[in-house]
N, C-alpha and C positions, 0 to 999 in steps of 0.2 A: 615644469618640475621645480625650477628655481623659486618661483613664487610659493608653491606648496611647501618646499623645504624651508623657506624663510618664515612662513606663518607657523609651521610646526615647531621650528627651532625657537621662535619667540615664545610660543605657548609653553614649550618645555622649560625654558629659562624662568618664566613666571612661576610655574608650578614648583620648580626647584627652590626658588626664593621663598615661596609660601611654606614649603616644608622646612626650610632652614629657620624661618621665624618661629614655626611651631616647635622645633627642637630647642631653639634658644629659650623659649618660655618654659619648656619642660626642664631645661638645665637650671634655670632660675629657681624653679620649684624644688629641684634636687638640692641645690645649695641651701635654700630656705629651710628645707626639712631637717637640716642639721643644726639650725639655730637652737641654742639652749633656751628653753622656756623658763620664764620666771616661776619660781616655786609657789604653788598655790596652797595656802593653809586651809584645808577643807574643814568646815565645821562639823562637829558630831551632833546629830539630832537625838534627843531622848526618844525612846520608843513612843512615849505618850504624845510627842509632838510630830510624829511622822505623818505625812500626807497620804491620802488614799490614792492608790495607783490602779489603773485599768490596763490590762494587757490585751490588746486586740490581735486576733489571729484570723486574717482574711484567707478563706480557703475556697477553692473550686475544684471539685473532683480530685481529691488528694488521698485516695484510699491506701496508698502504699506508705505514706509518711505521716498521716494525721495522728495516729496513736503515739508514735514516737514524739511528735511535737507536744501533744498534751502531757505525756509523761515527763518531759523535760521542763515544761512551763510550771507544772505543779510542784517541781522540786526547787523553784526559785525561793530563796530565803527572804521572807517578809511576813509581818504579822497577818494572819489569815483574815482577820476582821477588816483589814485595810487593803486587801487585794481582791480585785475583781477580774475575772477572765472572760472575755467575750469571744466566742467562736462565731465569726461572721461567715456563715455557711451559705454559699450560693450553689452548692453542688447539685448535680442531676443524676448522680450514681449512688453507690452504696456508702459513700463517704459519710453521708448524713446518718445512716444507721450506726456506723462505727462510732461516731461522735455521741449519739444518744446512749449507746451501750456503755461507753466509757464514763459518761456523766452519771449514769445509774449506778455504776460500780464504785464511784468515788463521791458519795454524797457529802463528804467532809469538805470538798472544794467548792468555792463559789464560782462555778462555771455556768455561763449563760449561753445557751444555744440559740443564736439569733439567725432567722431565715427570712428572706425577703420574697415578695411575690414575683420579682423579676430581677435581672442583673443590670438594671439601669445604672450607668456610670461605672460599671465593672468594679475594680478594686477601690477606686476613689469613692464611688457611690456607696460601697459597703462600709468603708471607714467612716464616712460622713454619717451614715445611718446609725452606726454604733455609737459614734461620738455624742449624738443627741440623746442617747439612752443611759449616759453615765454622768455622775457628778464628781468623778475623780479629777484631781488637779493635774495629774501626769498620765500620759498615754504612751505605753510601750507597744511596739509593733513588731511582729515576727511573721515572716512568710512560712509556708508549710514545711519546707525542707530544712529549716533551721533548728538547732539544738542549743538554746540559750543556757548559759552556765548559771549555777545556783546563786552566785554572788553578783549577778548582773545589776540588780537594783541597788544593792549596798554600795557598789562601785560607782554607778552613774549618778544617783540622786544627789550626793553631796555637792556636785558642781552647780546644781540649780540653787541649793541653799546658799552657796558662796556668792553667787551673782544673780540678782533678780532679772538681769537682761539676757541670761542664757535661755534660749528657747528650745534647743535640741542638744542631746548628747548622743553621738554616733559611735558605735563600736566597730572594730575591724572584723571583716569576714575571715574565717579560717575555712578549711576545706576537708570534709570527711573522706573524700575519694580522690584526692589530688593524684595519687599514683595508680589510679585505675587504668589509664591508657595514655598514649602520647597526646590525645586530644585534651584530656583533663589537665595534664601537666602544662600544656600550652596556655590553657585558660588561667591556670594558677599564676603563671608568669605575668599575664596581663592584669589580673585583679590584685596581685600582691604589689605591683608597681603603682596601681591606682591608689591604694591605701597608704603604702609606705612612702611614696613620693608626692603624689598629687594631693591627697587629703591632708597629709602632714605638712607639706610645703605650703599649701594654701592657709591652713590654720595658723602656722607660725609666722607667716608674712602678712597676716591681716586681710587675706582675700576671702571671698565667699567660698564655702564648701557646700556640699549637698547632703541632705539626708538620703541614705542609699535605699530607701523604700522598705527597709527591714533592719532588724538588729539595732534599733535606736529607740530613744524615748523623747517625747515632746512634752513641753509645758502646754497644757490645754489652752491657756490664755494666748499663747503665741499662735496656735492654729487659728483660733477665732479672730485674733487681731489682724492676721494676714488674709482673711477672707475665706478660710476653710478649704476643705478638699474640693478640687474641681476636676472634672473628667473630660475637659476639652483638649487635653494632650495625653499621649500614651505614657508620659513620665510625670505622673502627678506629684511624685516626690521631688523632682528637680524644680518643677513649677512652684510648689509651695515653699520650697527652700529659698528660692530667689525672691519671692514676694515677701517672705518673712524678714530676710536679711536686709532687703531694700527699705524696710520700715525700722531698721535699727536693732533687730534681735541678733544675738550672738549665738554661734554654733560651736560646740566643743567636740573635737575628735579625740577619742581615747585609743591610742595605738596598742596599748597593753591589755585592753579588754577585748577579748576575742569571742566571736559567735560562730561556731562551726556550721557549715551548710553543705549541701550537695551540689556538685558541678554537673552540668548537662553531659551525658555520655554519648550523644550522637551529634554529628555535625548539623543535622537538621534542627535539633533542639537548641543548639548553640546559636545557629543562624536566626531562629525565631526570637530568641532573647536579645541578640544584638540588633536585630531589625527594630524591635520595640524601643530599645534604648536610643538607637540612632535617629529614628523618625521622631520619637518623643522630644529629643534634644533640639531637633530642627524646629519642631512646633513651638518649643519654648523660646527660640530666638524671636519668632514673630510676636510672642506674647510678652517676653520679659526684657528684651534688650533695651528698648527705649526707657521703660520704667527704671531699669538699672542705672542708666546714665542721668536720669532726672533725680535719682536718690541722693541723699547727703553722704553717701559712702566716699571713701578716699579715691583718688585717681587710680592708684594701683588696684584697689578692689574692683573698680569699674573695668579697668584694662584686663586684669586677670579673669574677671567674671565673664567678659566678652569671649575670651579664648575658651573658657570653660563651656559656654553655651555652644560655641562653634566646634567643639571637640569632635563630634561625630562627622563633621564635614571632611575630616582627614581621609575618609574613604574616597571622596571625590579626587583628592590629590593622588591617592594610591592608584586609583583606576587610570587616571590620565598618565601617570608615570609608567604604569604597566604597558599601556599602548604606545606611548611616545618614545620612551628611552631606547628600545631596540631599533626603532626606525631611525632615530637620530644617529646612533652608532653606524648603522648601515649607510645612511646618506653621507656621513662624514667620510667613510671609506670610498664611496663613489665620487667624492669631490664636490658634492652639491652644497656642503656647509663648510664655512671657514671657521675653524675653532681656534684661531690664533689669539683671540681676545677673550678667552674663557677663564681668566685667572680667578675672578670672584666665584664663578659657578664651580670651578674645580675645588676651590677652598670650601665652599658651602657643601658640596657633595662629600668631600672627605670628612668635614666636621660632622655632618649628619650621619654618615656611615659609621663613624667611631662613637659619637655621643649617644646615639639612640640605643644600641645594644648595651652600652655601659650603664645608662639610666635604668634599663630593665633589669640588668644584673644586680645593681645596687638595691633596687626596689625588692627584688626577689630574695636577696640575702637578708635584708632587714626584716622581712616578714616571717622568717623561719630559720631554724638551725640547719645549715646546708653542709654536707660532707664534702671533702675535697673532690671526690669523684663526680659529684653533682655539678660542681663549678666547671670541671673539665668538660662535662657533657652539655653544659648550658648553651654553647653555640649551636649545637644540633637542635636542641629544644627550641631555641629562639628562631632558628631557621624554619622549623615546622610551624611555629606560631605565625611567622610572616607568610608562609605558604597558605595556611588556613585563612588568614585575613585576606589574602589575595583571592582565594577561591570564592569567598562570600562578598567580595567588594562590589560587584555589580548589583547584587541584591540590596546591599546597604545603601548604595548611591540612589537606587530607586526609592528607598524609604526616606532618605534625606530630602530628595527633591519633592516627594509627596508632602513631607513636613513643611518645607518652605512654601509650597503652594496652598497649604491648608486643607489638603485632601484627608479626611478623617477615615480611620479604619478601626475595627474592633480590637479590644485588648485580648491578645492570645497568650495564654499561660505557657510557661516552660514546663514540660513534663518532668516529673521526678519519680524515682523508682526505689528509694531507700537502698541505694547501692553503696558499697564501700570497696576498698581494695581487695578484701577477702571474699566479697560477694559480687560475682561478675555476671550474673544472669538477669536479664530483663524478663520479668515474669509475663508481661503482656505488652503488645504494641498498640493497645486501644487508645492511648493518650498521644500517639505520635502523628495522627493524621490531621490535616487541616487544609483549608483552601488558600491558595496564594496565586499571585501572578506568575504565569509560566514564562520564564526567560531563558529556558534551557537552550533554545536555538542560538541565542546571542552568546551564551556561555560556551557552547560547543564551538562556535566560530573563534572565540578567544583561545580555546584549547588548541585548535588547529594553528592559530597564529603563534602560540607558544611553541608548538612543534617546529614551525618554520624558523623561529628565532633560535631554537635549540640546534637546528641544522646549520644556521649561519655561524653559531658559536663554534661548531666543529670545523666548518670550512675555514674560518678566520683564526682558528686556534685561540679563541678569546675566552678566558675563564669567566669574565664578567657576564658575557652573553650566555654562556653555558649555565652558570648558576642562576642567573635571572630567569632563563627559560625553564629550568628545572623547577624553580619556585612556582611558576605559573602552571606548569604541567601537573605538579602534585596538588596544588590548590584546586584547580578546576576539575581535575579527575575525581578528587574526593567529593566535591560538590555535585558533580553530575552522576557519578556511579556508586557512591558509597555514603550518601547523606544520612541514611537511616541505619547504617551498619554500626553495631556496638563493637568497637575495637577493644582488645584485651591485652595490648602490649604497649 
């Protein structure tokens, strides 16, 4: 037992140190995000000198949102003779018919309905296919659930005119259905922090940022110079972003330019999205980490970029802490672990426990106007976010490991239903089914373990173990028994 306790305790200390380092980096990004940027005098282009722009809309079975997307894109303010809209349609359902009918009813718009014989390369393949069919110098991309604002091009294009090295301008995601349920509110906290702290902090500190796959615009020359779209990872956006910046291209993030979109309304859909992002990021580590360090970028850009690529690996740390922390507490109480020399670990744990929620709170506040009551309720929402992250952690770890090993899997879309706070009914579940690895047995074992820890928390009257176990119980219960349920509170 002593040997087991020693090994477990050492592992637990290592994992806590790794989490501490992760939070330190996030804290640096938080501080960096408040750096005042040098004012850029954006040049005004005469309409006669404006470049041609192509807006690419990659879609696959999006019958609930495609018409809304087309309606919003055609409202974008730009000379019609210089605007080309490509609907890159790989659909196998009635989405294609909806697109054709919309184009027929709007002959004044330059909309091209582009269909391929197969889905080779998935989204990356579709984007590459469309890129070869346009002579536009700038390529804007929007996923099917986005609602771009009319001034998107007028706001973003001047940054390309001001600096010939700018390859991408990325807008901030907003959320059409943030208040739909506790699940969407939890996602909003995560995404708001990503944009308000990570994207802004990286931009202002000179680190690499990533094109977020949508709601941004590329200089076509940048795409081609970096080698074009590749489908060998599930995050083609992150891959191309790092390849481009490693070659010296600059990316601009615009916090005040928002592009509203729909958040997944089921845990299953959210899990699918996070799996794709997590595995894709791990695949990008294999592909982009060494080229990053061989690039002429600054040391900070390389260091921060490495953490950026390893971001999804946080799920490994989360899972290890889930399993080990309650056992460590129990073994301490039984006398198998000497905790007398834990001063640094205690400091790291306290710092992490305080800094992490603070970072998320600041990120959430900066992304939106929050009422005092919402700030008061934030700890509950953040706790639910942690519970949800805990519930999907095992599945995310599976994806990360697969990414490290180079095991490829198909690109699985996130289902969208054109939902808002006022519209709370999913019309059909036909987009919710998919094949995946069945790990429910292991997750059920973790749920039983959580119940055991919950019992220990009561026996020892320890609030830490009680809240920790409750976190696990909520998370794994949602994952096991309510993954496809549409919550409305």
